[in-house]
N, CA, C and O atoms as a GROMACS GRO file, in nm:
protein
  244
    1UNK      N    1  12.286  10.100  10.253
    1UNK     CA    2  12.335  10.166  10.372
    1UNK      C    3  12.233  10.146  10.485
    1UNK      O    4  12.113  10.162  10.464
    2UNK      N    5  12.281  10.111  10.602
    2UNK     CA    6  12.194  10.087  10.717
    2UNK      C    7  12.140  10.218  10.774
    2UNK      O    8  12.208  10.321  10.771
    3UNK      N    9  12.018  10.211  10.825
    3UNK     CA   10  11.960  10.329  10.888
    3UNK      C   11  12.032  10.354  11.020
    3UNK      O   12  12.075  10.260  11.088
    4UNK      N   13  12.044  10.481  11.056
    4UNK     CA   14  12.111  10.512  11.182
    4UNK      C   15  12.019  10.474  11.298
    4UNK      O   16  11.896  10.476  11.285
    5UNK      N   17  12.079  10.439  11.409
    5UNK     CA   18  12.004  10.396  11.525
    5UNK      C   19  11.965  10.518  11.608
    5UNK      O   20  12.044  10.570  11.686
    6UNK      N   21  11.841  10.562  11.589
    6UNK     CA   22  11.790  10.676  11.665
    6UNK      C   23  11.751  10.627  11.804
    6UNK      O   24  11.741  10.506  11.826
    7UNK      N   25  11.728  10.717  11.898
    7UNK     CA   26  11.685  10.674  12.031
    7UNK      C   27  11.557  10.590  12.027
    7UNK      O   28  11.545  10.491  12.100
    8UNK      N   29  11.461  10.628  11.944
    8UNK     CA   30  11.337  10.551  11.935
    8UNK      C   31  11.360  10.413  11.876
    8UNK      O   32  11.298  10.316  11.919
    9UNK      N   33  11.447  10.403  11.777
    9UNK     CA   34  11.479  10.271  11.720
    9UNK      C   35  11.552  10.185  11.822
    9UNK      O   36  11.532  10.064  11.827
   10UNK      N   37  11.638  10.247  11.902
   10UNK     CA   38  11.710  10.174  12.006
   10UNK      C   39  11.612  10.120  12.111
   10UNK      O   40  11.628  10.008  12.159
   11UNK      N   41  11.511  10.200  12.145
   11UNK     CA   42  11.409  10.155  12.241
   11UNK      C   43  11.331  10.039  12.182
   11UNK      O   44  11.308   9.939  12.250
   12UNK      N   45  11.290  10.051  12.056
   12UNK     CA   46  11.217   9.943  11.989
   12UNK      C   47  11.300   9.815  11.988
   12UNK      O   48  11.248   9.707  12.016
   13UNK      N   49  11.428   9.828  11.958
   13UNK     CA   50  11.517   9.712  11.955
   13UNK      C   51  11.529   9.650  12.094
   13UNK      O   52  11.529   9.527  12.106
   14UNK      N   53  11.539   9.732  12.197
   14UNK     CA   54  11.548   9.682  12.335
   14UNK      C   55  11.420   9.609  12.373
   14UNK      O   56  11.426   9.503  12.436
   15UNK      N   57  11.305   9.663  12.335
   15UNK     CA   58  11.177   9.599  12.366
   15UNK      C   59  11.166   9.464  12.295
   15UNK      O   60  11.118   9.367  12.353
   16UNK      N   61  11.210   9.458  12.170
   16UNK     CA   62  11.210   9.331  12.098
   16UNK      C   63  11.302   9.231  12.165
   16UNK      O   64  11.268   9.113  12.178
   17UNK      N   65  11.419   9.277  12.208
   17UNK     CA   66  11.513   9.190  12.279
   17UNK      C   67  11.451   9.138  12.408
   17UNK      O   68  11.462   9.019  12.439
   18UNK      N   69  11.388   9.225  12.482
   18UNK     CA   70  11.326   9.189  12.610
   18UNK      C   71  11.215   9.086  12.592
   18UNK      O   72  11.192   9.002  12.679
   19UNK      N   73  11.145   9.092  12.479
   19UNK     CA   74  11.032   9.003  12.454
   19UNK      C   75  11.068   8.883  12.369
   19UNK      O   76  10.980   8.816  12.315
   20UNK      N   77  11.196   8.854  12.356
   20UNK     CA   78  11.238   8.738  12.277
   20UNK      C   79  11.219   8.758  12.128
   20UNK      O   80  11.198   8.662  12.055
   21UNK      N   81  11.227   8.882  12.083
   21UNK     CA   82  11.211   8.919  11.942
   21UNK      C   83  11.076   8.876  11.885
   21UNK      O   84  11.065   8.841  11.767
   22UNK      N   85  10.973   8.880  11.970
   22UNK     CA   86  10.837   8.850  11.929
   22UNK      C   87  10.758   8.981  11.924
   22UNK      O   88  10.731   9.041  12.028
   23UNK      N   89  10.722   9.024  11.804
   23UNK     CA   90  10.652   9.151  11.787
   23UNK      C   91  10.522   9.153  11.867
   23UNK      O   92  10.489   9.254  11.929
   24UNK      N   93  10.450   9.043  11.866
   24UNK     CA   94  10.323   9.038  11.939
   24UNK      C   95  10.346   9.057  12.089
   24UNK      O   96  10.264   9.120  12.157
   25UNK      N   97  10.454   9.003  12.141
   25UNK     CA   98  10.484   9.017  12.284
   25UNK      C   99  10.515   9.162  12.320
   25UNK      O  100  10.483   9.206  12.431
   26UNK      N  101  10.575   9.236  12.230
   26UNK     CA  102  10.598   9.379  12.254
   26UNK      C  103  10.463   9.449  12.262
   26UNK      O  104  10.442   9.535  12.348
   27UNK      N  105  10.373   9.413  12.172
   27UNK     CA  106  10.240   9.474  12.167
   27UNK      C  107  10.162   9.451  12.296
   27UNK      O  108  10.093   9.541  12.343
   28UNK      N  109  10.173   9.332  12.354
   28UNK     CA  110  10.095   9.297  12.474
   28UNK      C  111  10.181   9.299  12.600
   28UNK      O  112  10.149   9.232  12.699
   29UNK      N  113  10.287   9.373  12.597
   29UNK     CA  114  10.382   9.379  12.709
   29UNK      C  115  10.310   9.410  12.841
   29UNK      O  116  10.237   9.508  12.850
   30UNK      N  117  10.331   9.325  12.942
   30UNK     CA  118  10.264   9.346  13.071
   30UNK      C  119  10.343   9.437  13.167
   30UNK      O  120  10.294   9.467  13.276
   31UNK      N  121  10.462   9.480  13.128
   31UNK     CA  122  10.548   9.557  13.218
   31UNK      C  123  10.518   9.706  13.203
   31UNK      O  124  10.600   9.781  13.148
   32UNK      N  125  10.401   9.748  13.250
   32UNK     CA  126  10.358   9.887  13.232
   32UNK      C  127  10.440   9.986  13.314
   32UNK      O  128  10.438  10.106  13.285
   33UNK      N  129  10.511   9.940  13.416
   33UNK     CA  130  10.592  10.032  13.495
   33UNK      C  131  10.733  10.050  13.436
   33UNK      O  132  10.815  10.121  13.495
   34UNK      N  133  10.760   9.988  13.323
   34UNK     CA  134  10.888  10.006  13.253
   34UNK      C  135  10.894  10.148  13.198
   34UNK      O  136  10.796  10.197  13.141
   35UNK      N  137  11.006  10.214  13.214
   35UNK     CA  138  11.018  10.352  13.166
   35UNK      C  139  11.013  10.362  13.013
   35UNK      O  140  10.991  10.471  12.959
   36UNK      N  141  11.033  10.251  12.943
   36UNK     CA  142  11.029  10.251  12.796
   36UNK      C  143  10.892  10.210  12.742
   36UNK      O  144  10.871  10.213  12.620
   37UNK      N  145  10.799  10.173  12.829
   37UNK     CA  146  10.671  10.116  12.788
   37UNK      C  147  10.598  10.198  12.682
   37UNK      O  148  10.556  10.144  12.581
   38UNK      N  149  10.584  10.327  12.704
   38UNK     CA  150  10.505  10.407  12.609
   38UNK      C  151  10.578  10.432  12.477
   38UNK      O  152  10.518  10.482  12.382
   39UNK      N  153  10.706  10.398  12.470
   39UNK     CA  154  10.784  10.415  12.347
   39UNK      C  155  10.809  10.282  12.276
   39UNK      O  156  10.881  10.279  12.176
   40UNK      N  157  10.750  10.173  12.325
   40UNK     CA  158  10.784  10.038  12.278
   40UNK      C  159  10.752  10.013  12.131
   40UNK      O  160  10.808   9.920  12.072
   41UNK      N  161  10.666  10.093  12.070
   41UNK     CA  162  10.634  10.075  11.928
   41UNK      C  163  10.730  10.152  11.837
   41UNK      O  164  10.714  10.150  11.715
   42UNK      N  165  10.828  10.218  11.896
   42UNK     CA  166  10.923  10.295  11.816
   42UNK      C  167  10.869  10.431  11.776
   42UNK      O  168  10.919  10.493  11.682
   43UNK      N  169  10.767  10.475  11.846
   43UNK     CA  170  10.705  10.605  11.820
   43UNK      C  171  10.703  10.685  11.949
   43UNK      O  172  10.700  10.627  12.058
   44UNK      N  173  10.705  10.816  11.938
   44UNK     CA  174  10.696  10.903  12.054
   44UNK      C  175  10.550  10.944  12.069
   44UNK      O  176  10.501  11.023  11.988
   45UNK      N  177  10.480  10.894  12.170
   45UNK     CA  178  10.338  10.926  12.186
   45UNK      C  179  10.314  11.074  12.216
   45UNK      O  180  10.202  11.122  12.199
   46UNK      N  181  10.415  11.144  12.261
   46UNK     CA  182  10.400  11.287  12.290
   46UNK      C  183  10.392  11.370  12.163
   46UNK      O  184  10.354  11.487  12.168
   47UNK      N  185  10.429  11.312  12.050
   47UNK     CA  186  10.425  11.384  11.922
   47UNK      C  187  10.298  11.355  11.843
   47UNK      O  188  10.283  11.405  11.731
   48UNK      N  189  10.208  11.276  11.898
   48UNK     CA  190  10.085  11.241  11.827
   48UNK      C  191  10.009  11.368  11.788
   48UNK      O  192   9.983  11.454  11.872
   49UNK      N  193   9.975  11.378  11.662
   49UNK     CA  194   9.899  11.493  11.613
   49UNK      C  195   9.986  11.607  11.562
   49UNK      O  196   9.936  11.700  11.499
   50UNK      N  197  10.115  11.601  11.589
   50UNK     CA  198  10.205  11.707  11.542
   50UNK      C  199  10.240  11.679  11.396
   50UNK      O  200  10.274  11.566  11.360
   51UNK      N  201  10.231  11.779  11.314
   51UNK     CA  202  10.267  11.763  11.174
   51UNK      C  203  10.146  11.736  11.087
   51UNK      O  204  10.126  11.802  10.986
   52UNK      N  205  10.067  11.640  11.126
   52UNK     CA  206   9.946  11.609  11.051
   52UNK      C  207   9.972  11.563  10.910
   52UNK      O  208  10.086  11.564  10.862
   53UNK      N  209   9.868  11.524  10.845
   53UNK     CA  210   9.877  11.482  10.706
   53UNK      C  211   9.830  11.593  10.616
   53UNK      O  212   9.749  11.678  10.655
   54UNK      N  213   9.881  11.592  10.497
   54UNK     CA  214   9.846  11.695  10.401
   54UNK      C  215   9.696  11.696  10.374
   54UNK      O  216   9.636  11.802  10.357
   55UNK      N  217   9.634  11.578  10.369
   55UNK     CA  218   9.491  11.568  10.339
   55UNK      C  219   9.404  11.628  10.448
   55UNK      O  220   9.291  11.669  10.422
   56UNK      N  221   9.456  11.634  10.571
   56UNK     CA  222   9.374  11.682  10.681
   56UNK      C  223   9.361  11.834  10.683
   56UNK      O  224   9.279  11.889  10.756
   57UNK      N  225   9.441  11.901  10.603
   57UNK     CA  226   9.434  12.046  10.596
   57UNK      C  227   9.360  12.087  10.470
   57UNK      O  228   9.388  12.038  10.360
   58UNK      N  229   9.268  12.176  10.486
   58UNK     CA  230   9.190  12.220  10.371
   58UNK      C  231   9.193  12.372  10.364
   58UNK      O  232   9.173  12.440  10.465
   59UNK      N  233   9.217  12.425  10.246
   59UNK     CA  234   9.216  12.569  10.228
   59UNK      C  235   9.076  12.619  10.196
   59UNK      O  236   9.050  12.739  10.203
   60UNK      N  237   8.987  12.528  10.163
   60UNK     CA  238   8.849  12.566  10.132
   60UNK      C  239   8.771  12.584  10.260
   60UNK      O  240   8.796  12.516  10.360
   61UNK      N  241   8.677  12.676  10.257
   61UNK     CA  242   8.595  12.701  10.377
   61UNK      C  243   8.452  12.667  10.352
   61UNK      O  244   8.369  12.681  10.441
   0.00000   0.00000   0.00000
């Protein structure tokens, strides 16, 4: 079964399309004024640090 196309996946797909489906070109994209620029990796940079990893939390003091 195919994964559903979330907004972030749609942005990633658009960025790949714009760069000729070259992953490296998405990484080095020069179009910083594009409204999708900060989402081009398929991640929401505003969520960085939210949730965390299980290992980063310690109950010991």
